[in-house]
N, C-alpha and C positions, 0 to 999 in steps of 0.2 A: 504494500500500500504506500502510495507516495504521501508527501507531507500534507497536501491540501485535502486529499481523500481521508487521511487519518484524522485530521483536524475536524472536518465536517462530520465524520462518523462519530467521533467522541462527543461533539456538541449535540448530535442527535441522541446519543445514549444518555447524556446528562439531562436533556430536555425530557425525554420519555421517563427517566427515573424520577425527577422531581415533580413533573406533572402527574404521573401516576401516584406517587406518594401523597401529593396534595389532595388526591381523591380517595385516599385510603388504600391504594393498591400497590403492592410491592412488585408484582410480576412484570409490569412493563419494563422497569429498570433491570431486573434480573434477566429477562429474556433478551433485551437489547444488548446487554453486556455479554451474555453467552454467545450471541451471534457475532458481535464485534471481536470477542476474544478468539473465537473459532477462525474467523477470516484472518485476523491479524497474525495468529500463531501459525496457521497453515502457510502463509506467504512470508513469514519472517525468516531472514537468514541468520538471525540471532535468537532463535527460539529459547535456548537454554538461559540466556541472559534475561530475557523477558519473563520467563517462568520464575526465576529467582526474584526478580523485581516484584512480581505479583505476591510472592510469599512475604517479602519484607513489607510491602504496602499493606497487606492484610493485617500483619502484626502491628504495624504502626497505627493503622486505622482503628483497630480494636482498642488499643491503649488510649489514643487521643479521644476517640468518640466516647469511650467509657469514662474518661476523666471529665470531659465536658458535660456529659449527661449526669454523672455522679455528683458534680458540684452545682448542678442546677442551672448551668449556663445555656443548655440546649435541651429541647424536647423535639421528638420527631413524629411526624405523621406516619401512619402505617408502620408502627414499631415492632413488627414481627420479624424474626423469632425472639430477639432480645431488644428491650427498649433502648439499651445503650448502643446497640450495633444492629440496626435493622438490615434486613437482607438487601433492600434496594440501595442503601448507603454503602454497604460493604461491596456491592457490585460496582458502585462508582469508584471505590478505591482500586478495584481490579482494573477497570477501564482506564483509570488515570495512570496506573503503573504501565499499561501498554502504550502510553504516549511518551514516556520518559525517553526512550531511545529515538523514535522517529521525529518527535516534535521539539525536544529540549536539548539537542546536541550542543547548542551554543552555551548551555549552562553547565555542561559536564566538567569543564575546566575552570569555571568561574563561580566558586562557592558563594562569594559575597552577592553576586547578582542573583544566584539561586535563592538565597535567603530573602532578598528583596522581592523577588518574583513571588515566592511562596507567601510571604507576609502580606502582600497586597492582594494577589489573586485568590488565595484561599478564602479569606473573609468576604471578598466580593461575591464569590460563588455561593456562600451560605446566605449572604444578604439577599441575593437574587432569588434563591430558592425560598426564602422566607417571605419576601415581599411579593414576588410574582406568583407563587404557587402554593404558599402556606404549607410547604413540605417540612419546614423547620420553624420552631418557635424560639426566638432569641430572647434571653432574659434581659430585663432592665436592671441597671442602665445599659443600654446597648453598647456603649463605648467599651465597657468592661468585657462583654462577650466578644466583641470584635478584636480587642487586644489579646484575649486568650487564644482566639482562632489564629491571629497573626503570629503569636509565639509558636503555636503548634505547627502551623504550616511553614513558618520560617525555619523550623528544624527539619521537618519532613522533606521538603523540597531538596535542600542540599544533600541530605542523606541519600535520597533516591538517585539524584544525578551523580553524586560522587561514586556510589556503588556501580551505577551503570558505566561510568567511565572506566573504573577498575576492571569490571567483568568483561567489558568490550575489549579492553587492552589484553587481558588474559586470553580471551577466546581468539583474538587475532594472532597472538604469539603461538598458541597451540596449533593453529591452522597452518602455520608455516612449516 
């Protein structure tokens, strides 16, 4: 999948996940992610790297989402099977992990930029999901919730991009 097709596909997955969750449905996001992941992994020349990124993203997502829900900063629509980590939201973590290699290559060697990108982009995505589709309820005062999201995503993004860089380097060396 090329850059633009991957970007458009991810945005469609995100939209289906949050729109479905806003209506109390987890399956649109899960189904869209499953299809996206299948296509992405079938055509990926770096399947092993992307599978490892999925595993890390799921672990990071479970920790961060659990922390944010546990502290009362967030509540999710369609909170099945776990209120702290609904299926549709964990599906988004999977889909996001599948964008790290094809979309964020410019961040792999730029950890400061990755921190900035995560700290801004992450909270904006949650804010859009909350305001546009009511898929997420952000606790008041909203600045505190957005700050917590910025801190979490400011750590998650450089972690994922630096792991991608390292694993891509290792896989290219072993291919020689």
